[in-house]
N, C-alpha and C positions, 0 to 999 in steps of 0.2 A: 416444497412448492406451495406452502401455505399462503393463501391470498393472491396467488399468481395464476394467470391462465397458462395453458400449455404453450401458447405463442410467446408470451412474455418470457417464460422459462427457456424456451428455445433461443430467443434473442440474447438472454443473459449468458447462456452456455456458449453461444457463438462469440460474444464479446470477451468472455473469459479466455477462450482459446486464442483469440487474436492478441490479447494482452500477453498471454504466455509466449506466443511466437515472437512478439515484439521485444519482450524481455530477453529472450534468447538472442535476438539480433543485436540488441544493445550490448549484451555481454560479449558477443563475437567482435563487434566493432571496437569496443573498449579494449579488448585483448590485443587486437591488431594495432591499435593506436598506442599501446603501451600504458594504458590507464589501469592501475592496480585496484583491488577491491576497496581499499580505504578511500581512494580518490573518487571512485565511482559512487560509493555510498555518500560521500560529501556532496558530490554534484547532484545526486538525486534529492538529497535533503534541501539543497539550496534552490533547486529549480523545480517548481511545480509540485512541491510536496503538498498533499491535501490535508496536512495536519492543522486543524483549526487552533485558534488561540485557546479555546476552551479545552481541547485535548492537551495542548502544551501545558496549560496551567495544571490540569489533573496530573500529568506526568511529573511536573515539578513538585507537586505535593505528595508524590509517591503513591498516587491512586491510579495505578496502571490498569487494573481491571475496569475501573470506571471510564478511563480514557478509551479503552478498547470498545466498550459498550457505546460510548458517545460517538466514536469514529464510525461504528456500524450504523448508528441511527442517522448520522449525517450523510453517509456515502452509500448506504445500502450494501456494503461489502459483507462477505461471509466472515465467519469467525476467524478462520485461518488467515485470510487476507488482512483483516483488521489487526490481528495480533502481529502479523509480519510488518505491517506499516508502522505500528506504534513501536515495536522492537527496533526497527530500522531508525526511527526518529530518535529513540533513546540512545542507540549506539553512536549516532552521528552528532549528538549535541555536545 
């Protein structure tokens, strides 16, 4: 909670729970629609991916840890979420 007020942390926690719930809903809907994991990953990468050009360039250069750090700096994501986002981008490109 470094540099954050208790209210800010509470809001962040709430948003993380919402994202988690929405991810579950997307998974359920994709399953019902017959969308497999590979197609869903492709759709996620194509639509609304938050991977900046800078992060993409770092990944292309093999500088994955730096890409994760850059993603965190740009989005405010936690380490696990940033790593998951960069790993998903790497898997889908």
